[in-house]
PDB file of N, CA, C and O in Angstrom:
ATOM      1  N   MET A   1     -22.597   4.089  21.758  1.00  0.00           N
ATOM      2  CA  MET A   1     -22.412   4.988  20.765  1.00  0.00           C
ATOM      3  C   MET A   1     -23.837   5.862  20.395  1.00  0.00           C
ATOM      4  O   MET A   1     -24.806   5.102  20.417  1.00  0.00           O
ATOM      5  N   SER A   2     -24.121   6.966  20.132  1.00  0.00           N
ATOM      6  CA  SER A   2     -25.498   7.229  19.980  1.00  0.00           C
ATOM      7  C   SER A   2     -26.036   7.117  18.596  1.00  0.00           C
ATOM      8  O   SER A   2     -25.302   7.257  17.619  1.00  0.00           O
ATOM      9  N   GLN A   3     -27.194   6.889  18.510  1.00  0.00           N
ATOM     10  CA  GLN A   3     -27.856   6.557  17.093  1.00  0.00           C
ATOM     11  C   GLN A   3     -27.891   7.868  16.225  1.00  0.00           C
ATOM     12  O   GLN A   3     -28.269   8.972  16.615  1.00  0.00           O
ATOM     13  N   GLN A   4     -27.462   7.564  15.068  1.00  0.00           N
ATOM     14  CA  GLN A   4     -27.768   8.921  13.969  1.00  0.00           C
ATOM     15  C   GLN A   4     -27.953   8.414  12.819  1.00  0.00           C
ATOM     16  O   GLN A   4     -27.791   7.224  12.547  1.00  0.00           O
ATOM     17  N   THR A   5     -28.337   9.360  11.992  1.00  0.00           N
ATOM     18  CA  THR A   5     -29.086   9.074  10.805  1.00  0.00           C
ATOM     19  C   THR A   5     -27.856   9.020   9.642  1.00  0.00           C
ATOM     20  O   THR A   5     -27.215  10.048   9.425  1.00  0.00           O
ATOM     21  N   ILE A   6     -27.616   8.009   9.046  1.00  0.00           N
ATOM     22  CA  ILE A   6     -26.511   8.011   8.077  1.00  0.00           C
ATOM     23  C   ILE A   6     -26.898   7.671   6.782  1.00  0.00           C
ATOM     24  O   ILE A   6     -27.747   6.780   6.744  1.00  0.00           O
ATOM     25  N   LYS A   7     -26.572   8.065   5.831  1.00  0.00           N
ATOM     26  CA  LYS A   7     -27.051   7.688   4.412  1.00  0.00           C
ATOM     27  C   LYS A   7     -25.679   7.415   3.515  1.00  0.00           C
ATOM     28  O   LYS A   7     -24.612   8.018   3.633  1.00  0.00           O
ATOM     29  N   MET A   8     -25.992   6.355   2.597  1.00  0.00           N
ATOM     30  CA  MET A   8     -24.660   5.674   2.005  1.00  0.00           C
ATOM     31  C   MET A   8     -25.305   5.750   0.526  1.00  0.00           C
ATOM     32  O   MET A   8     -26.260   5.000   0.325  1.00  0.00           O
ATOM     33  N   TYR A   9     -24.915   6.505  -0.425  1.00  0.00           N
ATOM     34  CA  TYR A   9     -24.961   6.376  -1.427  1.00  0.00           C
ATOM     35  C   TYR A   9     -24.136   5.895  -2.160  1.00  0.00           C
ATOM     36  O   TYR A   9     -22.961   6.210  -1.973  1.00  0.00           O
ATOM     37  N   GLY A  10     -24.477   4.985  -3.222  1.00  0.00           N
ATOM     38  CA  GLY A  10     -23.602   4.004  -3.870  1.00  0.00           C
ATOM     39  C   GLY A  10     -24.535   3.098  -4.819  1.00  0.00           C
ATOM     40  O   GLY A  10     -25.741   3.218  -5.034  1.00  0.00           O
ATOM     41  N   ALA A  11     -23.586   2.122  -5.342  1.00  0.00           N
ATOM     42  CA  ALA A  11     -24.249   1.232  -6.177  1.00  0.00           C
ATOM     43  C   ALA A  11     -23.750  -0.623  -5.921  1.00  0.00           C
ATOM     44  O   ALA A  11     -22.631  -0.965  -5.539  1.00  0.00           O
ATOM     45  N   PRO A  12     -24.699  -1.418  -6.190  1.00  0.00           N
ATOM     46  CA  PRO A  12     -24.050  -2.668  -6.001  1.00  0.00           C
ATOM     47  C   PRO A  12     -22.955  -3.297  -6.544  1.00  0.00           C
ATOM     48  O   PRO A  12     -22.483  -4.330  -6.069  1.00  0.00           O
ATOM     49  N   TRP A  13     -22.516  -2.720  -7.532  1.00  0.00           N
ATOM     50  CA  TRP A  13     -21.268  -3.175  -8.266  1.00  0.00           C
ATOM     51  C   TRP A  13     -20.201  -2.405  -7.660  1.00  0.00           C
ATOM     52  O   TRP A  13     -19.106  -2.666  -8.158  1.00  0.00           O
ATOM     53  N   CYS A  14     -20.177  -1.362  -6.552  1.00  0.00           N
ATOM     54  CA  CYS A  14     -18.766  -0.892  -6.337  1.00  0.00           C
ATOM     55  C   CYS A  14     -18.453  -1.249  -5.101  1.00  0.00           C
ATOM     56  O   CYS A  14     -19.105  -1.185  -4.059  1.00  0.00           O
ATOM     57  N   PRO A  15     -16.995  -1.771  -5.411  1.00  0.00           N
ATOM     58  CA  PRO A  15     -16.334  -2.205  -4.172  1.00  0.00           C
ATOM     59  C   PRO A  15     -16.202  -1.326  -3.140  1.00  0.00           C
ATOM     60  O   PRO A  15     -16.383  -1.899  -2.066  1.00  0.00           O
ATOM     61  N   ASP A  16     -15.978  -0.247  -3.040  1.00  0.00           N
ATOM     62  CA  ASP A  16     -15.876   0.547  -1.715  1.00  0.00           C
ATOM     63  C   ASP A  16     -17.115   0.533  -1.097  1.00  0.00           C
ATOM     64  O   ASP A  16     -17.103   0.488   0.134  1.00  0.00           O
ATOM     65  N   CYS A  17     -18.299   0.565  -1.729  1.00  0.00           N
ATOM     66  CA  CYS A  17     -19.679   0.480  -1.080  1.00  0.00           C
ATOM     67  C   CYS A  17     -19.748  -0.868  -0.439  1.00  0.00           C
ATOM     68  O   CYS A  17     -20.266  -0.956   0.674  1.00  0.00           O
ATOM     69  N   ARG A  18     -19.250  -1.976  -1.067  1.00  0.00           N
ATOM     70  CA  ARG A  18     -19.765  -3.447  -0.264  1.00  0.00           C
ATOM     71  C   ARG A  18     -18.824  -3.214   0.903  1.00  0.00           C
ATOM     72  O   ARG A  18     -19.228  -3.475   2.036  1.00  0.00           O
ATOM     73  N   ARG A  19     -17.667  -2.769   0.725  1.00  0.00           N
ATOM     74  CA  ARG A  19     -16.626  -2.740   1.928  1.00  0.00           C
ATOM     75  C   ARG A  19     -17.410  -2.044   3.577  1.00  0.00           C
ATOM     76  O   ARG A  19     -17.409  -2.483   4.727  1.00  0.00           O
ATOM     77  N   ALA A  20     -18.033  -0.743   2.917  1.00  0.00           N
ATOM     78  CA  ALA A  20     -18.338   0.082   3.732  1.00  0.00           C
ATOM     79  C   ALA A  20     -19.791  -0.664   4.393  1.00  0.00           C
ATOM     80  O   ALA A  20     -20.192  -0.564   5.553  1.00  0.00           O
ATOM     81  N   LYS A  21     -20.405  -1.416   3.284  1.00  0.00           N
ATOM     82  CA  LYS A  21     -21.549  -1.904   3.931  1.00  0.00           C
ATOM     83  C   LYS A  21     -21.459  -3.161   5.052  1.00  0.00           C
ATOM     84  O   LYS A  21     -22.154  -3.421   6.034  1.00  0.00           O
ATOM     85  N   GLN A  22     -20.400  -3.757   4.515  1.00  0.00           N
ATOM     86  CA  GLN A  22     -20.111  -4.976   5.304  1.00  0.00           C
ATOM     87  C   GLN A  22     -19.585  -4.488   6.657  1.00  0.00           C
ATOM     88  O   GLN A  22     -19.908  -5.126   7.659  1.00  0.00           O
ATOM     89  N   PHE A  23     -18.698  -3.266   6.781  1.00  0.00           N
ATOM     90  CA  PHE A  23     -18.325  -2.748   8.094  1.00  0.00           C
ATOM     91  C   PHE A  23     -19.542  -2.426   8.901  1.00  0.00           C
ATOM     92  O   PHE A  23     -19.673  -2.713  10.090  1.00  0.00           O
ATOM     93  N   PHE A  24     -20.505  -1.748   8.089  1.00  0.00           N
ATOM     94  CA  PHE A  24     -21.795  -1.109   8.989  1.00  0.00           C
ATOM     95  C   PHE A  24     -22.291  -2.484   9.607  1.00  0.00           C
ATOM     96  O   PHE A  24     -22.464  -2.582  10.822  1.00  0.00           O
ATOM     97  N   GLY A  25     -22.501  -3.483   8.791  1.00  0.00           N
ATOM     98  CA  GLY A  25     -23.130  -4.725   9.171  1.00  0.00           C
ATOM     99  C   GLY A  25     -22.464  -5.383  10.233  1.00  0.00           C
ATOM    100  O   GLY A  25     -23.060  -5.950  11.149  1.00  0.00           O
ATOM    101  N   ASP A  26     -21.051  -5.302  10.103  1.00  0.00           N
ATOM    102  CA  ASP A  26     -20.374  -6.151  11.176  1.00  0.00           C
ATOM    103  C   ASP A  26     -20.510  -5.005  12.493  1.00  0.00           C
ATOM    104  O   ASP A  26     -20.860  -5.596  13.514  1.00  0.00           O
ATOM    105  N   GLN A  27     -20.407  -4.211  12.606  1.00  0.00           N
ATOM    106  CA  GLN A  27     -20.746  -3.334  13.592  1.00  0.00           C
ATOM    107  C   GLN A  27     -21.985  -2.784  14.507  1.00  0.00           C
ATOM    108  O   GLN A  27     -22.153  -2.234  15.595  1.00  0.00           O
ATOM    109  N   ARG A  28     -22.820  -3.315  13.300  1.00  0.00           N
ATOM    110  CA  ARG A  28     -24.420  -3.102  13.717  1.00  0.00           C
ATOM    111  C   ARG A  28     -24.875  -1.631  13.562  1.00  0.00           C
ATOM    112  O   ARG A  28     -25.849  -1.231  14.201  1.00  0.00           O
ATOM    113  N   VAL A  29     -24.166  -0.788  12.697  1.00  0.00           N
ATOM    114  CA  VAL A  29     -24.530   0.455  12.482  1.00  0.00           C
ATOM    115  C   VAL A  29     -25.789   0.429  11.461  1.00  0.00           C
ATOM    116  O   VAL A  29     -25.793  -0.235  10.425  1.00  0.00           O
ATOM    117  N   LEU A  30     -26.916   1.294  11.927  1.00  0.00           N
ATOM    118  CA  LEU A  30     -27.870   1.598  11.061  1.00  0.00           C
ATOM    119  C   LEU A  30     -27.568   2.804  10.225  1.00  0.00           C
ATOM    120  O   LEU A  30     -27.025   3.830  10.636  1.00  0.00           O
ATOM    121  N   TYR A  31     -28.042   2.531   8.828  1.00  0.00           N
ATOM    122  CA  TYR A  31     -27.623   3.285   7.581  1.00  0.00           C
ATOM    123  C   TYR A  31     -28.786   3.250   6.458  1.00  0.00           C
ATOM    124  O   TYR A  31     -29.276   2.129   6.318  1.00  0.00           O
ATOM    125  N   ASP A  32     -29.199   4.032   5.820  1.00  0.00           N
ATOM    126  CA  ASP A  32     -30.124   4.402   4.628  1.00  0.00           C
ATOM    127  C   ASP A  32     -29.395   4.028   3.618  1.00  0.00           C
ATOM    128  O   ASP A  32     -28.444   4.790   3.445  1.00  0.00           O
ATOM    129  N   TRP A  33     -29.467   2.948   2.695  1.00  0.00           N
ATOM    130  CA  TRP A  33     -28.742   2.802   1.462  1.00  0.00           C
ATOM    131  C   TRP A  33     -29.543   3.434   0.482  1.00  0.00           C
ATOM    132  O   TRP A  33     -30.769   3.379   0.574  1.00  0.00           O
ATOM    133  N   ILE A  34     -28.950   4.063  -0.499  1.00  0.00           N
ATOM    134  CA  ILE A  34     -29.352   4.851  -1.806  1.00  0.00           C
ATOM    135  C   ILE A  34     -28.794   4.385  -2.545  1.00  0.00           C
ATOM    136  O   ILE A  34     -27.583   4.406  -2.329  1.00  0.00           O
ATOM    137  N   ASN A  35     -29.293   3.623  -3.963  1.00  0.00           N
ATOM    138  CA  ASN A  35     -28.584   3.025  -4.942  1.00  0.00           C
ATOM    139  C   ASN A  35     -29.078   4.368  -5.870  1.00  0.00           C
ATOM    140  O   ASN A  35     -30.164   4.927  -6.021  1.00  0.00           O
ATOM    141  N   VAL A  36     -27.398   4.638  -6.532  1.00  0.00           N
ATOM    142  CA  VAL A  36     -27.225   5.670  -7.375  1.00  0.00           C
ATOM    143  C   VAL A  36     -27.847   5.328  -8.840  1.00  0.00           C
ATOM    144  O   VAL A  36     -28.342   6.058  -9.698  1.00  0.00           O
ATOM    145  N   ASP A  37     -27.565   3.571  -8.766  1.00  0.00           N
ATOM    146  CA  ASP A  37     -28.275   3.198 -10.385  1.00  0.00           C
ATOM    147  C   ASP A  37     -29.804   3.244 -10.339  1.00  0.00           C
ATOM    148  O   ASP A  37     -30.319   3.263 -11.457  1.00  0.00           O
ATOM    149  N   ASP A  38     -30.629   3.265  -9.326  1.00  0.00           N
ATOM    150  CA  ASP A  38     -31.749   3.462  -9.286  1.00  0.00           C
ATOM    151  C   ASP A  38     -32.700   4.562  -9.161  1.00  0.00           C
ATOM    152  O   ASP A  38     -33.929   4.580  -9.231  1.00  0.00           O
ATOM    153  N   ASN A  39     -31.718   5.594  -8.933  1.00  0.00           N
ATOM    154  CA  ASN A  39     -32.286   6.984  -8.572  1.00  0.00           C
ATOM    155  C   ASN A  39     -31.325   7.864  -9.383  1.00  0.00           C
ATOM    156  O   ASN A  39     -30.142   7.756  -9.061  1.00  0.00           O
ATOM    157  N   PRO A  40     -31.586   8.621 -10.268  1.00  0.00           N
ATOM    158  CA  PRO A  40     -30.768   9.603 -11.244  1.00  0.00           C
ATOM    159  C   PRO A  40     -30.736  10.923 -10.072  1.00  0.00           C
ATOM    160  O   PRO A  40     -29.738  11.644 -10.070  1.00  0.00           O
ATOM    161  N   ASP A  41     -31.589  11.131  -9.329  1.00  0.00           N
ATOM    162  CA  ASP A  41     -31.496  12.323  -8.606  1.00  0.00           C
ATOM    163  C   ASP A  41     -30.541  12.197  -7.463  1.00  0.00           C
ATOM    164  O   ASP A  41     -29.813  13.148  -7.179  1.00  0.00           O
ATOM    165  N   SER A  42     -30.501  11.013  -6.754  1.00  0.00           N
ATOM    166  CA  SER A  42     -29.254  10.813  -5.875  1.00  0.00           C
ATOM    167  C   SER A  42     -27.993  10.940  -6.373  1.00  0.00           C
ATOM    168  O   SER A  42     -27.050  11.159  -5.612  1.00  0.00           O
ATOM    169  N   MET A  43     -27.835  10.822  -7.682  1.00  0.00           N
ATOM    170  CA  MET A  43     -26.540  10.893  -8.444  1.00  0.00           C
ATOM    171  C   MET A  43     -26.013  12.233  -8.534  1.00  0.00           C
ATOM    172  O   MET A  43     -24.852  12.570  -8.304  1.00  0.00           O
ATOM    173  N   LYS A  44     -27.009  12.989  -8.902  1.00  0.00           N
ATOM    174  CA  LYS A  44     -27.233  14.527  -8.941  1.00  0.00           C
ATOM    175  C   LYS A  44     -26.401  15.370  -7.429  1.00  0.00           C
ATOM    176  O   LYS A  44     -25.568  16.272  -7.336  1.00  0.00           O
ATOM    177  N   TYR A  45     -27.273  14.370  -6.246  1.00  0.00           N
ATOM    178  CA  TYR A  45     -26.966  15.067  -5.064  1.00  0.00           C
ATOM    179  C   TYR A  45     -25.151  14.636  -4.606  1.00  0.00           C
ATOM    180  O   TYR A  45     -24.276  15.282  -4.029  1.00  0.00           O
ATOM    181  N   VAL A  46     -25.186  13.457  -5.112  1.00  0.00           N
ATOM    182  CA  VAL A  46     -23.567  12.777  -4.803  1.00  0.00           C
ATOM    183  C   VAL A  46     -22.673  14.006  -5.851  1.00  0.00           C
ATOM    184  O   VAL A  46     -21.728  14.612  -5.347  1.00  0.00           O
ATOM    185  N   GLU A  47     -22.951  14.190  -6.840  1.00  0.00           N
ATOM    186  CA  GLU A  47     -22.241  15.272  -7.588  1.00  0.00           C
ATOM    187  C   GLU A  47     -21.886  16.811  -6.755  1.00  0.00           C
ATOM    188  O   GLU A  47     -20.868  17.462  -6.520  1.00  0.00           O
ATOM    189  N   GLN A  48     -23.349  16.946  -6.481  1.00  0.00           N
ATOM    190  CA  GLN A  48     -23.296  18.278  -5.456  1.00  0.00           C
ATOM    191  C   GLN A  48     -22.203  18.168  -4.462  1.00  0.00           C
ATOM    192  O   GLN A  48     -21.382  19.074  -4.322  1.00  0.00           O
ATOM    193  N   VAL A  49     -22.178  16.987  -3.715  1.00  0.00           N
ATOM    194  CA  VAL A  49     -21.332  17.079  -2.397  1.00  0.00           C
ATOM    195  C   VAL A  49     -20.026  17.005  -2.693  1.00  0.00           C
ATOM    196  O   VAL A  49     -19.192  17.415  -1.885  1.00  0.00           O
ATOM    197  N   ASN A  50     -19.678  16.485  -3.864  1.00  0.00           N
ATOM    198  CA  ASN A  50     -18.556  16.008  -4.325  1.00  0.00           C
ATOM    199  C   ASN A  50     -17.803  16.809  -5.515  1.00  0.00           C
ATOM    200  O   ASN A  50     -17.066  16.306  -6.363  1.00  0.00           O
ATOM    201  N   GLY A  51     -18.202  18.335  -5.365  1.00  0.00           N
ATOM    202  CA  GLY A  51     -17.551  19.155  -6.457  1.00  0.00           C
ATOM    203  C   GLY A  51     -17.935  18.804  -8.180  1.00  0.00           C
ATOM    204  O   GLY A  51     -17.084  19.043  -9.036  1.00  0.00           O
ATOM    205  N   ASP A  52     -19.169  18.274  -8.521  1.00  0.00           N
ATOM    206  CA  ASP A  52     -19.337  17.939  -9.646  1.00  0.00           C
ATOM    207  C   ASP A  52     -18.779  16.499 -10.040  1.00  0.00           C
ATOM    208  O   ASP A  52     -19.068  16.009 -11.132  1.00  0.00           O
ATOM    209  N   LYS A  53     -18.012  15.871  -9.167  1.00  0.00           N
ATOM    210  CA  LYS A  53     -17.868  14.440  -9.514  1.00  0.00           C
ATOM    211  C   LYS A  53     -18.636  13.327  -8.843  1.00  0.00           C
ATOM    212  O   LYS A  53     -18.947  13.437  -7.657  1.00  0.00           O
ATOM    213  N   GLN A  54     -18.981  12.176  -9.606  1.00  0.00           N
ATOM    214  CA  GLN A  54     -19.630  11.125  -9.332  1.00  0.00           C
ATOM    215  C   GLN A  54     -18.450  10.313  -8.817  1.00  0.00           C
ATOM    216  O   GLN A  54     -17.644   9.726  -9.540  1.00  0.00           O
ATOM    217  N   ILE A  55     -18.437  10.346  -7.491  1.00  0.00           N
ATOM    218  CA  ILE A  55     -17.547   9.529  -6.701  1.00  0.00           C
ATOM    219  C   ILE A  55     -18.585   8.730  -5.612  1.00  0.00           C
ATOM    220  O   ILE A  55     -19.363   9.334  -4.874  1.00  0.00           O
ATOM    221  N   ILE A  56     -18.451   7.357  -5.657  1.00  0.00           N
ATOM    222  CA  ILE A  56     -19.172   6.422  -4.546  1.00  0.00           C
ATOM    223  C   ILE A  56     -18.300   5.575  -4.000  1.00  0.00           C
ATOM    224  O   ILE A  56     -17.642   4.821  -4.716  1.00  0.00           O
ATOM    225  N   SER A  57     -18.181   5.586  -2.679  1.00  0.00           N
ATOM    226  CA  SER A  57     -19.237   5.670  -1.948  1.00  0.00           C
ATOM    227  C   SER A  57     -18.989   6.842  -1.367  1.00  0.00           C
ATOM    228  O   SER A  57     -17.884   7.324  -1.121  1.00  0.00           O
ATOM    229  N   THR A  58     -20.181   7.349  -1.125  1.00  0.00           N
ATOM    230  CA  THR A  58     -20.472   8.733  -0.526  1.00  0.00           C
ATOM    231  C   THR A  58     -21.467   8.574   0.770  1.00  0.00           C
ATOM    232  O   THR A  58     -22.583   8.059   0.712  1.00  0.00           O
ATOM    233  N   ILE A  59     -20.874   9.093   1.911  1.00  0.00           N
ATOM    234  CA  ILE A  59     -21.388   8.599   3.183  1.00  0.00           C
ATOM    235  C   ILE A  59     -21.997   9.896   3.556  1.00  0.00           C
ATOM    236  O   ILE A  59     -21.199  10.777   3.235  1.00  0.00           O
ATOM    237  N   VAL A  60     -23.086  10.413   4.106  1.00  0.00           N
ATOM    238  CA  VAL A  60     -23.328  11.492   4.633  1.00  0.00           C
ATOM    239  C   VAL A  60     -23.891  11.448   6.114  1.00  0.00           C
ATOM    240  O   VAL A  60     -24.908  10.768   6.248  1.00  0.00           O
ATOM    241  N   PHE A  61     -23.463  11.976   7.081  1.00  0.00           N
ATOM    242  CA  PHE A  61     -23.867  11.796   8.523  1.00  0.00           C
ATOM    243  C   PHE A  61     -24.971  12.787   8.919  1.00  0.00           C
ATOM    244  O   PHE A  61     -25.211  13.822   8.298  1.00  0.00           O
ATOM    245  N   GLU A  62     -25.531  12.421   9.870  1.00  0.00           N
ATOM    246  CA  GLU A  62     -26.671  13.635  10.540  1.00  0.00           C
ATOM    247  C   GLU A  62     -26.315  14.999  10.660  1.00  0.00           C
ATOM    248  O   GLU A  62     -27.094  15.946  10.551  1.00  0.00           O
ATOM    249  N   ASN A  63     -24.737  15.071  10.960  1.00  0.00           N
ATOM    250  CA  ASN A  63     -24.259  16.697  10.981  1.00  0.00           C
ATOM    251  C   ASN A  63     -23.882  16.898   9.627  1.00  0.00           C
ATOM    252  O   ASN A  63     -22.990  17.743   9.542  1.00  0.00           O
ATOM    253  N   VAL A  64     -24.235  16.434   8.562  1.00  0.00           N
ATOM    254  CA  VAL A  64     -24.064  16.838   7.210  1.00  0.00           C
ATOM    255  C   VAL A  64     -22.727  16.560   6.859  1.00  0.00           C
ATOM    256  O   VAL A  64     -22.535  16.436   5.649  1.00  0.00           O
ATOM    257  N   SER A  65     -21.571  16.407   7.742  1.00  0.00           N
ATOM    258  CA  SER A  65     -20.429  15.978   7.361  1.00  0.00           C
ATOM    259  C   SER A  65     -20.266  14.684   6.247  1.00  0.00           C
ATOM    260  O   SER A  65     -21.194  13.880   6.326  1.00  0.00           O
ATOM    261  N   VAL A  66     -19.463  14.441   5.459  1.00  0.00           N
ATOM    262  CA  VAL A  66     -19.340  13.660   4.384  1.00  0.00           C
ATOM    263  C   VAL A  66     -17.915  13.102   4.332  1.00  0.00           C
ATOM    264  O   VAL A  66     -16.876  13.753   4.448  1.00  0.00           O
ATOM    265  N   LEU A  67     -18.079  11.446   4.089  1.00  0.00           N
ATOM    266  CA  LEU A  67     -16.777  10.833   3.926  1.00  0.00           C
ATOM    267  C   LEU A  67     -16.915  10.264   2.687  1.00  0.00           C
ATOM    268  O   LEU A  67     -17.950   9.632   2.478  1.00  0.00           O
ATOM    269  N   VAL A  68     -16.124  10.349   1.854  1.00  0.00           N
ATOM    270  CA  VAL A  68     -15.950   9.696   0.393  1.00  0.00           C
ATOM    271  C   VAL A  68     -15.239   8.652   0.094  1.00  0.00           C
ATOM    272  O   VAL A  68     -14.042   8.868   0.283  1.00  0.00           O
ATOM    273  N   GLU A  69     -15.523   7.376  -0.379  1.00  0.00           N
ATOM    274  CA  GLU A  69     -14.447   6.484  -0.685  1.00  0.00           C
ATOM    275  C   GLU A  69     -13.593   6.049   0.833  1.00  0.00           C
ATOM    276  O   GLU A  69     -12.461   5.580   0.721  1.00  0.00           O
ATOM    277  N   PRO A  70     -14.244   6.247   2.323  1.00  0.00           N
ATOM    278  CA  PRO A  70     -13.697   5.921   3.247  1.00  0.00           C
ATOM    279  C   PRO A  70     -13.245   4.403   3.390  1.00  0.00           C
ATOM    280  O   PRO A  70     -13.898   3.451   2.964  1.00  0.00           O
ATOM    281  N   THR A  71     -12.102   4.330   4.014  1.00  0.00           N
ATOM    282  CA  THR A  71     -11.517   3.269   4.670  1.00  0.00           C
ATOM    283  C   THR A  71     -12.351   2.712   5.833  1.00  0.00           C
ATOM    284  O   THR A  71     -13.279   3.434   6.199  1.00  0.00           O
ATOM    285  N   THR A  72     -12.211   1.796   6.337  1.00  0.00           N
ATOM    286  CA  THR A  72     -12.946   1.070   7.448  1.00  0.00           C
ATOM    287  C   THR A  72     -12.393   1.696   8.447  1.00  0.00           C
ATOM    288  O   THR A  72     -13.212   2.088   9.278  1.00  0.00           O
ATOM    289  N   ALA A  73     -11.176   1.959   8.695  1.00  0.00           N
ATOM    290  CA  ALA A  73     -10.483   2.832   9.919  1.00  0.00           C
ATOM    291  C   ALA A  73     -10.971   4.335   9.873  1.00  0.00           C
ATOM    292  O   ALA A  73     -11.211   4.961  10.906  1.00  0.00           O
ATOM    293  N   GLU A  74     -11.087   4.811   8.748  1.00  0.00           N
ATOM    294  CA  GLU A  74     -11.850   6.213   8.688  1.00  0.00           C
ATOM    295  C   GLU A  74     -13.195   6.006   9.208  1.00  0.00           C
ATOM    296  O   GLU A  74     -13.472   6.810  10.099  1.00  0.00           O
ATOM    297  N   LEU A  75     -14.284   5.021   8.871  1.00  0.00           N
ATOM    298  CA  LEU A  75     -15.402   4.847   9.432  1.00  0.00           C
ATOM    299  C   LEU A  75     -15.549   4.525  10.724  1.00  0.00           C
ATOM    300  O   LEU A  75     -16.490   5.001  11.359  1.00  0.00           O
ATOM    301  N   ALA A  76     -14.581   3.610  11.348  1.00  0.00           N
ATOM    302  CA  ALA A  76     -14.597   3.637  12.810  1.00  0.00           C
ATOM    303  C   ALA A  76     -14.135   4.966  13.588  1.00  0.00           C
ATOM    304  O   ALA A  76     -14.538   5.338  14.690  1.00  0.00           O
ATOM    305  N   GLU A  77     -13.152   5.621  12.715  1.00  0.00           N
ATOM    306  CA  GLU A  77     -12.749   6.836  13.738  1.00  0.00           C
ATOM    307  C   GLU A  77     -14.084   7.656  13.771  1.00  0.00           C
ATOM    308  O   GLU A  77     -14.552   8.089  14.824  1.00  0.00           O
ATOM    309  N   LYS A  78     -14.664   7.838  12.542  1.00  0.00           N
ATOM    310  CA  LYS A  78     -15.763   8.762  12.400  1.00  0.00           C
ATOM    311  C   LYS A  78     -16.842   8.284  13.394  1.00  0.00           C
ATOM    312  O   LYS A  78     -17.433   9.195  13.976  1.00  0.00           O
ATOM    313  N   LEU A  79     -17.194   7.067  13.685  1.00  0.00           N
ATOM    314  CA  LEU A  79     -18.423   6.640  14.305  1.00  0.00           C
ATOM    315  C   LEU A  79     -17.920   6.550  15.969  1.00  0.00           C
ATOM    316  O   LEU A  79     -18.716   6.388  16.894  1.00  0.00           O
ATOM    317  N   SER A  80     -16.716   6.665  16.104  1.00  0.00           N
ATOM    318  CA  SER A  80     -15.733   6.291  17.598  1.00  0.00           C
ATOM    319  C   SER A  80     -16.157   4.913  17.793  1.00  0.00           C
ATOM    320  O   SER A  80     -16.855   4.658  18.774  1.00  0.00           O
ATOM    321  N   ILE A  81     -15.811   3.962  16.954  1.00  0.00           N
ATOM    322  CA  ILE A  81     -15.879   2.570  17.305  1.00  0.00           C
ATOM    323  C   ILE A  81     -14.637   2.082  17.091  1.00  0.00           C
ATOM    324  O   ILE A  81     -13.976   2.268  16.069  1.00  0.00           O
ATOM    325  N   ARG A  82     -14.269   1.379  18.163  1.00  0.00           N
ATOM    326  CA  ARG A  82     -12.859   0.527  18.219  1.00  0.00           C
ATOM    327  C   ARG A  82     -13.093  -0.815  17.848  1.00  0.00           C
ATOM    328  O   ARG A  82     -13.339  -1.517  18.829  1.00  0.00           O
ATOM    329  N   PRO A  83     -13.100  -1.407  16.782  1.00  0.00           N
ATOM    330  CA  PRO A  83     -13.293  -2.819  16.410  1.00  0.00           C
ATOM    331  C   PRO A  83     -12.423  -3.713  17.158  1.00  0.00           C
ATOM    332  O   PRO A  83     -11.212  -3.495  17.137  1.00  0.00           O
ATOM    333  N   LYS A  84     -12.905  -4.714  17.829  1.00  0.00           N
ATOM    334  CA  LYS A  84     -12.179  -5.630  18.398  1.00  0.00           C
ATOM    335  C   LYS A  84     -11.518  -6.838  17.559  1.00  0.00           C
ATOM    336  O   LYS A  84     -12.282  -7.444  16.809  1.00  0.00           O
ATOM    337  N   ALA A  85     -10.305  -7.204  17.609  1.00  0.00           N
ATOM    338  CA  ALA A  85      -9.769  -8.250  16.745  1.00  0.00           C
ATOM    339  C   ALA A  85     -10.185  -9.453  17.648  1.00  0.00           C
ATOM    340  O   ALA A  85     -10.271  -9.561  18.872  1.00  0.00           O
ATOM    341  N   THR A  86     -10.458 -10.485  16.419  1.00  0.00           N
ATOM    342  CA  THR A  86     -10.952 -11.666  17.067  1.00  0.00           C
ATOM    343  C   THR A  86      -9.971 -12.942  16.744  1.00  0.00           C
ATOM    344  O   THR A  86      -9.401 -12.998  15.654  1.00  0.00           O
ATOM    345  N   ARG A  87      -9.831 -13.765  17.541  1.00  0.00           N
ATOM    346  CA  ARG A  87      -8.709 -14.645  17.430  1.00  0.00           C
ATOM    347  C   ARG A  87      -9.312 -15.892  17.083  1.00  0.00           C
ATOM    348  O   ARG A  87     -10.318 -16.396  17.583  1.00  0.00           O
ATOM    349  N   LEU A  88      -8.509 -16.377  16.076  1.00  0.00           N
ATOM    350  CA  LEU A  88      -9.071 -17.835  15.048  1.00  0.00           C
ATOM    351  C   LEU A  88      -8.321 -18.839  15.714  1.00  0.00           C
ATOM    352  O   LEU A  88      -7.120 -18.633  15.890  1.00  0.00           O
ATOM    353  N   PHE A  89      -8.904 -20.029  16.164  1.00  0.00           N
ATOM    354  CA  PHE A  89      -7.992 -21.337  16.577  1.00  0.00           C
ATOM    355  C   PHE A  89      -8.077 -22.196  15.631  1.00  0.00           C
ATOM    356  O   PHE A  89      -7.475 -23.266  15.713  1.00  0.00           O
TER     357      PHE A  89
END
């Protein structure tokens, strides 16, 4: 997988954000975390890309494509990742 710039707009209390962060961590995907609670301008950007709606998690990729509240399957597909299942004994 090639290295790309990913920006995730979200908040610590958001379950979708936590799930996406967990996926990125598990898959060792680098991303920039922008906490919308700490940065009012970032929420304005989220509204801009989401048709005036305050929806997080909003994930913006290098090619300016956007995923909003994506599932882990959608993230994996977007990043061309095929997660491997692990067997627990």
